[in-house]
N, CA, C and O of each residue as an XYZ file, in Angstrom:
500
protein
N     -33.119      1.119    -39.811
C     -32.174      2.187    -39.539
C     -32.351      2.691    -38.103
O     -31.356      2.941    -37.423
N     -33.565      2.843    -37.636
C     -33.803      3.298    -36.273
C     -33.257      2.302    -35.257
O     -32.760      2.685    -34.198
N     -33.358      1.018    -35.597
C     -32.831     -0.005    -34.699
C     -31.314      0.123    -34.564
O     -30.775     -0.036    -33.469
N     -30.628      0.407    -35.659
C     -29.171      0.572    -35.626
C     -28.780      1.774    -34.766
O     -27.797      1.707    -34.027
N     -29.521      2.852    -34.851
C     -29.257      4.033    -34.033
C     -29.500      3.711    -32.562
O     -28.731      4.121    -31.692
N     -30.581      2.970    -32.290
C     -30.889      2.565    -30.925
C     -29.748      1.715    -30.339
O     -29.314      1.955    -29.213
N     -29.270      0.736    -31.092
C     -28.184     -0.131    -30.638
C     -26.916      0.689    -30.417
O     -26.205      0.482    -29.434
N     -26.637      1.607    -31.318
C     -25.463      2.459    -31.190
C     -25.551      3.340    -29.935
O     -24.580      3.447    -29.186
N     -26.688      3.956    -29.710
C     -26.882      4.802    -28.524
C     -26.817      3.976    -27.238
O     -26.217      4.397    -26.249
N     -27.440      2.799    -27.265
C     -27.412      1.917    -26.104
C     -25.975      1.503    -25.771
O     -25.580      1.482    -24.606
N     -25.205      1.178    -26.806
C     -23.807      0.792    -26.618
C     -23.001      1.954    -26.035
O     -22.190      1.750    -25.132
N     -23.216      3.155    -26.538
C     -22.492      4.324    -26.066
C     -22.835      4.626    -24.602
O     -21.943      4.897    -23.798
N     -24.105      4.581    -24.265
C     -24.534      4.837    -22.887
C     -23.987      3.756    -21.947
O     -23.552      4.065    -20.838
N     -24.009      2.513    -22.376
C     -23.456      1.419    -21.565
C     -21.964      1.615    -21.337
O     -21.457      1.365    -20.243
N     -21.268      2.062    -22.372
C     -19.837      2.334    -22.256
C     -19.577      3.418    -21.219
O     -18.704      3.258    -20.366
N     -20.318      4.515    -21.278
C     -20.148      5.625    -20.339
C     -20.434      5.175    -18.909
O     -19.686      5.511    -17.991
N     -21.492      4.430    -18.721
C     -21.837      3.928    -17.383
C     -20.750      2.982    -16.874
O     -20.357      3.059    -15.710
N     -20.266      2.092    -17.736
C     -19.218      1.143    -17.354
C     -17.937      1.837    -16.938
O     -17.337      1.479    -15.924
N     -17.513      2.820    -17.705
C     -16.305      3.571    -17.373
C     -16.489      4.321    -16.050
O     -15.568      4.383    -15.236
N     -17.677      4.890    -15.840
C     -17.951      5.603    -14.584
C     -17.859      4.676    -13.380
O     -17.308      5.054    -12.346
N     -18.385      3.485    -13.506
C     -18.328      2.503    -12.419
C     -16.887      2.088    -12.154
O     -16.484      1.984    -10.995
N     -16.101      1.848    -13.201
C     -14.697      1.488    -13.027
C     -13.912      2.596    -12.330
O     -13.103      2.316    -11.446
N     -14.138      3.832    -12.713
C     -13.450      4.961    -12.077
C     -13.834      5.083    -10.611
O     -12.992      5.398     -9.769
N     -15.093      4.837    -10.307
C     -15.557      4.897     -8.922
C     -14.848      3.835     -8.077
O     -14.386      4.132     -6.975
N     -14.759      2.599     -8.583
C     -14.091      1.542     -7.828
C     -12.595      1.774     -7.744
O     -11.970      1.410     -6.748
N     -12.011      2.371     -8.769
C     -10.593      2.726     -8.710
C     -10.360      3.750     -7.606
O      -9.378      3.660     -6.870
N     -11.253      4.713     -7.491
C     -11.163      5.713     -6.425
C     -11.258      5.043     -5.053
O     -10.518      5.402     -4.138
N     -12.156      4.079     -4.906
C     -12.305      3.373     -3.636
C     -11.077      2.531     -3.303
O     -10.752      2.339     -2.131
N     -10.393      2.028     -4.331
C      -9.267      1.125     -4.131
C      -7.964      1.871     -3.830
O      -7.004      1.276     -3.340
N      -7.935      3.173     -4.125
C      -6.736      3.956     -3.829
C      -6.391      3.809     -2.358
O      -7.255      3.995     -1.501
N      -5.138      3.478     -2.049
C      -4.784      3.316     -0.638
C      -4.862      4.634      0.118
O      -4.547      5.693     -0.423
N      -5.273      4.557      1.340
C      -5.337      5.717      2.229
C      -3.912      6.080      2.629
O      -3.156      5.222      3.084
N      -3.544      7.349      2.462
C      -2.202      7.833      2.809
C      -2.173      8.198      4.296
O      -2.916      9.075      4.737
N      -1.319      7.526      5.062
C      -1.243      7.752      6.502
C       0.205      7.893      6.959
O       1.137      7.430      6.300
N       0.364      8.548      8.111
C       1.639      8.588      8.813
C       1.578      7.500      9.881
O       0.485      7.083     10.265
N       2.723      7.032     10.368
C       2.687      6.006     11.422
C       1.814      6.391     12.618
O       1.146      5.529     13.190
N       1.808      7.661     13.004
C       1.010      8.078     14.163
C      -0.488      8.092     13.882
O      -1.284      8.174     14.817
N      -0.887      8.014     12.622
C      -2.307      8.027     12.264
C      -2.889      6.621     12.107
O      -4.104      6.466     11.978
N      -2.052      5.619     12.117
C      -2.509      4.246     11.907
C      -3.162      3.729     13.175
O      -2.612      3.841     14.270
N      -4.362      3.152     13.002
C      -5.078      2.573     14.131
C      -5.853      1.350     13.657
O      -5.890      1.047     12.464
N      -6.464      0.660     14.594
C      -7.202     -0.559     14.278
C      -8.406     -0.313     13.370
O      -8.917     -1.252     12.760
N      -8.861      0.922     13.274
C     -10.000      1.204     12.394
C      -9.658      0.929     10.931
O     -10.559      0.772     10.108
N      -8.371      0.869     10.599
C      -7.935      0.616      9.222
C      -7.569     -0.846      8.976
O      -7.094     -1.180      7.890
N      -7.779     -1.724      9.957
C      -7.464     -3.144      9.785
C      -8.142     -3.698      8.537
O      -9.344     -3.513      8.341
N      -7.376     -4.369      7.706
C      -7.901     -4.951      6.477
C      -7.942     -3.987      5.311
O      -8.228     -4.395      4.185
N      -7.663     -2.716      5.557
C      -7.695     -1.711      4.493
C      -6.325     -1.615      3.827
O      -5.295     -1.880      4.447
N      -6.335     -1.240      2.578
C      -5.100     -0.994      1.842
C      -4.667      0.435      2.153
O      -5.409      1.387      1.911
N      -3.453      0.571      2.695
C      -2.960      1.891      3.092
C      -1.555      2.117      2.541
O      -0.862      1.173      2.161
N      -1.156      3.361      2.505
C       0.229      3.745      2.242
C       0.713      4.504      3.452
O       0.041      5.415      3.936
N       1.879      4.129      3.941
C       2.445      4.793      5.105
C       3.855      5.270      4.749
O       4.648      4.540      4.155
N       4.137      6.507      5.128
C       5.431      7.113      4.840
C       6.146      7.409      6.144
O       5.561      7.973      7.069
N       7.402      7.030      6.215
C       8.184      7.289      7.412
C       9.662      7.082      7.179
O      10.084      6.543      6.155
N      10.432      7.518      8.142
C      11.888      7.406      8.094
C      12.301      6.086      8.737
O      11.821      5.744      9.817
N      13.185      5.347      8.081
C      13.666      4.070      8.617
C      14.564      4.344      9.822
O      15.552      5.073      9.729
N      14.196      3.742     10.956
C      15.024      3.904     12.156
C      15.684      2.590     12.578
O      16.609      2.597     13.390
N      15.218      1.468     12.034
C      15.832      0.193     12.377
C      15.501     -0.850     11.322
O      14.413     -0.844     10.746
N      16.441     -1.734     11.078
C      16.237     -2.878     10.194
C      16.644     -4.107     10.987
O      17.796     -4.242     11.400
N      15.689     -5.000     11.195
C      15.942     -6.202     11.998
C      15.912     -7.395     11.057
O      14.888     -7.695     10.443
N      17.060     -8.075     10.952
C      17.183     -9.235     10.061
C      17.146    -10.504     10.895
O      17.914    -10.683     11.840
N      16.235    -11.367     10.515
C      16.128    -12.673     11.175
C      16.073    -13.744     10.089
O      15.933    -13.434      8.906
N      16.182    -14.975     10.491
C      16.210    -16.069      9.527
C      14.888    -16.225      8.768
O      14.880    -16.399      7.550
N      13.791    -16.163      9.489
C      12.479    -16.423      8.870
C      11.727    -15.170      8.442
O      10.886    -15.226      7.545
N      12.021    -14.052      9.071
C      11.287    -12.820      8.773
C      12.164    -11.621      9.123
O      12.975    -11.677     10.047
N      11.988    -10.547      8.377
C      12.738     -9.312      8.609
C      11.750     -8.202      8.923
O      10.589     -8.249      8.517
N      12.230     -7.205      9.653
C      11.375     -6.082     10.019
C      12.082     -4.776      9.685
O      13.285     -4.631      9.904
N      11.324     -3.839      9.158
C      11.805     -2.480      8.968
C      10.919     -1.603      9.836
O       9.697     -1.599      9.688
N      11.536     -0.867     10.733
C      10.805      0.013     11.633
C      10.920      1.430     11.083
O      12.018      1.938     10.858
N       9.755      2.063     10.870
C       9.733      3.443     10.379
C       9.061      4.332     11.419
O       8.348      3.842     12.295
N       9.288      5.627     11.320
C       8.714      6.569     12.276
C       8.348      7.874     11.584
O       8.856      8.201     10.511
N       7.459      8.602     12.226
C       7.152      9.975     11.808
C       7.510     10.937     12.939
O       6.966     12.037     13.027
N       8.427     10.510     13.798
C       8.903     11.255     14.969
C       7.897     11.240     16.117
O       8.216     11.704     17.211
N       6.689     10.716     15.892
C       5.687     10.623     16.951
C       5.498      9.169     17.364
O       5.423      8.842     18.548
N       5.422      8.301     16.347
C       5.145      6.892     16.604
C       5.918      6.029     15.612
O       6.137      6.421     14.465
N       6.325      4.852     16.071
C       7.004      3.887     15.208
C       5.982      2.929     14.612
O       4.900      2.726     15.163
N       6.352      2.339     13.466
C       5.479      1.380     12.809
C       6.336      0.293     12.174
O       7.419      0.569     11.658
N       5.850     -0.938     12.213
C       6.611     -2.084     11.730
C       6.127     -2.561     10.359
O       4.934     -2.739     10.115
N       7.107     -2.758      9.480
C       6.863     -3.373      8.177
C       7.488     -4.761      8.241
O       8.672     -4.892      8.551
N       6.712     -5.789      7.955
C       7.195     -7.160      7.972
C       7.557     -7.567      6.543
O       6.776     -7.387      5.609
N       8.761     -8.120      6.400
C       9.236     -8.495      5.067
C       9.834     -9.899      5.141
O      10.770    -10.142      5.902
N       9.290    -10.812      4.351
C       9.807    -12.165      4.321
C      11.074    -12.220      3.463
O      11.256    -11.380      2.581
N      11.954    -13.202      3.714
C      13.278    -13.230      3.089
C      13.310    -13.108      1.564
O      14.204    -12.454      1.027
N      12.365    -13.718      0.861
C      12.393    -13.659     -0.606
C      12.226    -12.227     -1.131
O      12.881    -11.846     -2.101
N      11.367    -11.445     -0.504
C      11.182    -10.041     -0.892
C      12.334     -9.197     -0.355
O      12.806     -8.283     -1.031
N      12.785     -9.502      0.861
C      13.851     -8.720      1.475
C      15.123     -8.734      0.620
O      15.808     -7.718      0.499
N      15.430     -9.887      0.031
C      16.615     -9.990     -0.838
C      16.538     -9.011     -2.010
O      17.564     -8.501     -2.461
N      15.336     -8.749     -2.500
C      15.153     -7.873     -3.658
C      15.298     -6.392     -3.322
O      15.599     -5.583     -4.200
N      15.087     -6.033     -2.059
C      15.117     -4.612     -1.685
C      16.244     -4.259     -0.720
O      16.455     -3.087     -0.409
N      16.956     -5.257     -0.255
C      17.958     -5.056      0.795
C      18.968     -3.971      0.448
O      19.358     -3.201      1.326
N      19.400     -3.888     -0.798
C      20.403     -2.894     -1.178
C      19.827     -1.481     -1.305
O      20.587     -0.515     -1.376
N      18.501     -1.346     -1.334
C      17.854     -0.040     -1.487
C      17.529      0.626     -0.149
O      17.469      1.853     -0.060
N      17.321     -0.181      0.883
C      16.872      0.382      2.161
C      18.039      0.509      3.135
O      18.914     -0.354      3.201
N      18.028      1.590      3.877
C      19.015      1.773      4.938
C      18.464      2.770      5.948
O      17.589      3.580      5.642
N      18.992      2.688      7.138
C      18.560      3.579      8.221
C      18.783      5.030      7.800
O      19.833      5.391      7.269
N      17.765      5.847      8.052
C      17.824      7.264      7.710
C      17.070      7.628      6.440
O      16.739      8.794      6.229
N      16.795      6.640      5.591
C      16.037      6.920      4.368
C      14.545      6.998      4.688
O      14.051      6.329      5.596
N      13.848      7.823      3.927
C      12.397      7.910      4.053
C      11.781      7.044      2.965
O      12.165      7.124      1.798
N      10.812      6.208      3.364
C      10.184      5.281      2.436
C       8.664      5.399      2.503
O       8.094      5.855      3.495
N       8.040      4.977      1.426
C       6.577      4.884      1.369
C       6.253      3.424      1.081
O       6.680      2.864      0.071
N       5.492      2.823      1.986
C       5.117      1.417      1.891
C       3.620      1.334      1.646
O       2.839      2.017      2.308
N       3.221      0.501      0.698
C       1.799      0.289      0.423
C       1.467     -1.176      0.660
O       2.179     -2.072      0.204
N       0.369     -1.405      1.384
C      -0.055     -2.769      1.656
C      -1.307     -2.791      2.505
O      -1.895     -1.751      2.801
N      -1.701     -3.972      2.887
C      -2.899     -4.163      3.697
C      -2.504     -4.196      5.171
O      -1.606     -4.934      5.576
N      -3.192     -3.385      5.954
C      -2.919     -3.340      7.389
C      -3.457     -4.599      8.051
O      -4.621     -4.964      7.884
N      -2.582     -5.251      8.807
C      -2.985     -6.461      9.525
C      -2.485     -6.362     10.969
O      -1.803     -5.412     11.353
N      -2.845     -7.367     11.741
C      -2.440     -7.408     13.143
C      -1.823     -8.770     13.419
O      -2.346     -9.798     12.989
N      -0.713     -8.772     14.136
C      -0.068    -10.012     14.549
C       0.269     -9.897     16.023
O       1.055     -9.039     16.427
N      -0.326    -10.761     16.820
C      -0.131    -10.759     18.275
C      -0.396     -9.384     18.876
O       0.319     -8.931     19.770
N      -1.442     -8.726     18.367
C      -1.856     -7.445     18.908
C      -1.109     -6.233     18.375
O      -1.402     -5.104     18.769
N      -0.148     -6.452     17.483
C       0.621     -5.352     16.911
C       0.219     -5.125     15.457
O       0.139     -6.071     14.673
N      -0.031     -3.879     15.108
C      -0.388     -3.549     13.733
C       0.853     -3.595     12.857
O       1.945     -3.213     13.278
N       0.661     -4.074     11.616
C       1.777     -4.204     10.696
C       1.291     -4.203      9.257
O       0.111     -4.413      8.978
N       2.220     -3.965      8.362
C       1.999     -4.213      6.945
C       3.006     -5.273      6.548
O       4.186     -5.168      6.882
N       2.551     -6.296      5.835
C       3.455     -7.296      5.287
C       3.735     -6.883      3.850
O       2.825     -6.814      3.024
N       5.001     -6.609      3.558
C       5.377     -6.193      2.214
C       5.224     -7.380      1.276
O       5.914     -8.387      1.435
N       4.322     -7.274      0.295
C       4.017     -8.367     -0.613
C       4.857     -8.361     -1.886
O       4.988     -9.386     -2.555
N       5.421     -7.213     -2.215
C       6.167     -7.083     -3.464
C       7.196     -5.966     -3.327
O       6.978     -5.004     -2.591
N       8.304     -6.093     -4.026
C       9.299     -5.030     -4.014
C       8.757     -3.775     -4.676
O       9.323     -2.698     -4.487
N       7.684     -3.876     -5.444
C       7.055     -2.717     -6.079
C       6.228     -1.896     -5.097
O       5.800     -0.790     -5.426
N       5.999     -2.417     -3.907
C       5.179     -1.722     -2.912
C       5.999     -0.886     -1.939
O       5.477     -0.412     -0.930
N       7.265     -0.706     -2.235
C       8.109      0.166     -1.422
C       8.776      1.180     -2.360
O       9.351      0.824     -3.389
N       8.678      2.431     -1.974
C       9.292      3.513     -2.748
C      10.225      4.282     -1.827
O       9.855      4.630     -0.706
N      11.425      4.542     -2.299
C      12.369      5.361     -1.556
C      12.048      6.826     -1.878
O      12.091      7.235     -3.038
N      11.728      7.605     -0.847
C      11.364      9.006     -1.045
C      12.611      9.871     -1.145
O      12.672     10.777     -1.977
N      13.606      9.601     -0.305
C      14.872     10.343     -0.399
C      16.026      9.405     -0.129
O      15.868      8.361      0.503
N      17.199      9.800     -0.624
C      18.407      8.970     -0.414
C      19.299      9.560      0.631
O      20.352      8.999      0.933
C-alpha cells in the first residue's frame, strides 16, 4: 500500500513539474511585440510580432512585399505568391496589420517572411 501511495505521489509531482516546464517554454516562445521603429538586428532569428499600417503593396512575379509603418520607420514583409494569393483580398493600403514571424535579413535589410496566412491579422478595416 505504501508503494502505491509513493507511485501516486511521484506521478503527481512529475506531472506538476512537467506542466511547469511546458508553461515556461511557452512563455519563452511567445513572440516579442514590436513596432517597426523598434526592430533591430538584435532580434535576428527571433520570433516577433510587428504591428503597423500598410503604406505600400509591391506585387512581383516571384515575390511580393507589404510595407508597413509606425509613422517613424518602415518595415518590409516578404510574401511568396502561394501565400499572397490567400491574403490578397484582405490586405490593402491604409489597413493596420499584425504580422508574426521570424526576423531575418536579406541583402542587409531586415524582414519577416510570411510563412502562413494565419500569421497576419487585420487590426482595423
